[in-house]
MISE-599238 format. One record per residue (C-alpha): y, x, z; residue number from 1. Coordinates in steps of 0.2 Angstrom, whole numbers. Layout:
N
PANU       y       x       z    nr
PANU       Y       X       Z   NUM
...
//
This chain:
82
PANU       y       x       z    nr
PANU      26     -36     -88     1
PANU      21     -30     -71     2
PANU       9     -38     -59     3
PANU      17     -50     -46     4
PANU      16     -47     -28     5
PANU       2     -60     -25     6
PANU     -10     -50     -36     7
PANU      -5     -33     -28     8
PANU      -7     -40     -10     9
PANU     -25     -46     -15    10
PANU     -29     -29     -23    11
PANU     -21     -19      -8    12
PANU     -31     -29       4    13
PANU     -47     -26      -5    14
PANU     -44      -8      -6    15
PANU     -39      -8      12    16
PANU     -55     -17      17    17
PANU     -65      -4       9    18
PANU     -57      11      17    19
PANU     -55       2      34    20
PANU     -73       2      36    21
PANU     -73      21      38    22
PANU     -73      29      55    23
PANU     -58      40      56    24
PANU     -42      30      56    25
PANU     -31      44      51    26
PANU     -42      50      37    27
PANU     -44      32      31    28
PANU     -25      29      29    29
PANU     -24      46      20    30
PANU     -38      40       8    31
PANU     -30      23       5    32
PANU     -13      32       2    33
PANU     -21      44     -11    34
PANU     -30      30     -20    35
PANU     -14      20     -22    36
PANU      -5      36     -28    37
PANU     -18      40     -41    38
PANU     -23      23     -47    39
PANU      -8      12     -46    40
PANU       7      14     -58    41
PANU      24      17     -50    42
PANU      30       0     -53    43
PANU      15      -8     -44    44
PANU      19       3     -29    45
PANU      38      -1     -29    46
PANU      34     -20     -30    47
PANU      22     -19     -15    48
PANU      35     -10      -5    49
PANU      48     -22     -10    50
PANU      37     -36      -3    51
PANU      33     -26      13    52
PANU      52     -24      16    53
PANU      57     -42      11    54
PANU      43     -51      21    55
PANU      37     -38      34    56
PANU      20     -38      24    57
PANU      16     -56      23    58
PANU      -1     -58      17    59
PANU      -6     -40      19    60
PANU     -19     -35      31    61
PANU     -14     -26      47    62
PANU     -23     -10      40    63
PANU     -13     -10      24    64
PANU       4     -13      32    65
PANU       0       1      45    66
PANU      -6      13      31    67
PANU       9       9      20    68
PANU      21      12      34    69
PANU      12      28      40    70
PANU      11      35      22    71
PANU      26      28      14    72
PANU      33      45       8    73
PANU      16      49       0    74
PANU      13      32      -8    75
PANU      31      26     -13    76
PANU      36      34     -30    77
PANU      54      35     -28    78
PANU      64      42     -14    79
PANU      75      28      -6    80
PANU      94      31      -6    81
PANU     100      36      11    82
//
């Protein structure tokens, strides 16, 4: 039912490219995180993090990887088990 990682990577990179053009990197990461939290359903976000963890972010832009890691607690819908 859900989108596959390839589609999500493409979408995340497009969103990242839009936000990455802004001047303040910290604000840019926050804006990116907020967008994913508001616009992406939880399963999309889970799938993207599963890809990040499994592959180190293969196919994702440097900005997206950095923002996902910096803002994981905000973007990822489910707390990871300790």
